[in-house]
C-alpha angles and dihedrals in degrees: 000000000000119000114256130206122243119256120260139179090257092052088053089058104263118122110200092181093056089049091052090050090050090054091052092049093050094049097087093050093049089051090060090063098055122131123194092256093062115101127197128005139268116297101054124118093250135019114244126218123182105239093189083083086075092064091092090068120086094213110359118202117201115218121198136184138172132198149142138221099250123209092339084091088072089061089053092049093050093046094046090230115131108159099077102048089077091063086060092050092052092046094052093050105035098038087058089051095050092054090084091048094262123150111233111244113173143341141201128203138210119207117187116192136177088220130006111244100180095209093048094049090047090052091052090051091046089060093047090050093049089050092050090053088053091049093045094238135121125244100223101177147313146184134258112201124191111210108180113183092025095059129030119248094263097037123107144160134198135205136168147189129210140189129209137171134225132177110251095237092049094053109135125215149098094318090070099047117108139187110274096029116141126237113222119197123208117205121248123227089234135289092346109193107314134090095024092135086061095040094050093047094050100042100037110025097034107027096029095223123158131222093243093054111123111231114199092204091058097040086224142054123299090245093054092051091049092051094051103133122249110259113247113222102175099109091039090056092047089051090057093051089054097047102040145359114287124184102190146343129215124201108211108220136126111001094037136248105310096045096048093044089051088058090074100037116100118238094255096052138065135209119216116196118196113217092199091073094075145020117229116232124267094258090066091051089049094053091046094050099038093053097029084236115179116242095242089052091051091048094053093048108036135041092240091215102313117100101171135017129199126203111209139162113266090247087059097054099089095048092043093053091046093049093051094044090051086055093049097252117142104226140160144168104271103168151338142241121249138164113291093240111150094352116107097189126067093234137016137182119231133188131017126293116265117253 
């Protein structure tokens, strides 16, 4: 019988040295997200945030959220582009947190890979760090897990959790909404990070398109369009709360525009959104036509060109639109709040899209 070598973590497929190198590569990016409340550096068992900073609040409420990016990660894997998917992750987490009026404070991430490629992991963290800067929060730590046998060598997934804070008497939501309020829409940067199971099925399985296909309507390849990062609205929304009165926000993610807006509408009121006030981007038209997807199915799966909505009093509309325009956010009045009446849903879309 030939002599055999004892088993090791490395022989099982886990490369500890590669993991250590990944941590070293990502440190410079994490450092760029630091806020004065963050204590310690990357590498500890837990991220530390100085809670004494909350003493300036009368009654601070902590807001938390967690999310991932879904099957959009497969587009990044196929494209070999890893430094944008982190923007999507931060947006999905922190734009949920800001909906209640909370200021994003800090975030942690979880990256699961089949095999640690240090430069690839560092690129993912670079994107997360850049997203945190855009959201105004710190990246205080995370975890990179290597799962050989469960994931292929090039497979990966990302998830994250975040925490924010809002003063109790400034908490936004359904209780503040009144009849006559205006619904302001903020343009999305594209598909964002929802509905990619439908998008991939339609464009690849049914239409047979490839990621390197040049699409004239996009002015770039299909892959580049599908990887367009999710817009991060956190600081834009906070700017609105400082410049004018805001009653509620709605982050338009999975489930589409009407369903997400309905989540912040009180039972006795109704939000009507007028499709004629905007034209969805070309990518939504492509998905619809390539898969012969009915409009209602598109609308309950994709954001249709609106990534965030704000509900404000009529007297706040002008200031709100000016504030957003000054920040480079394309926004418009898309609807209004009325009594529920004969409506059974909290929000509905009416009319036909412009253009």
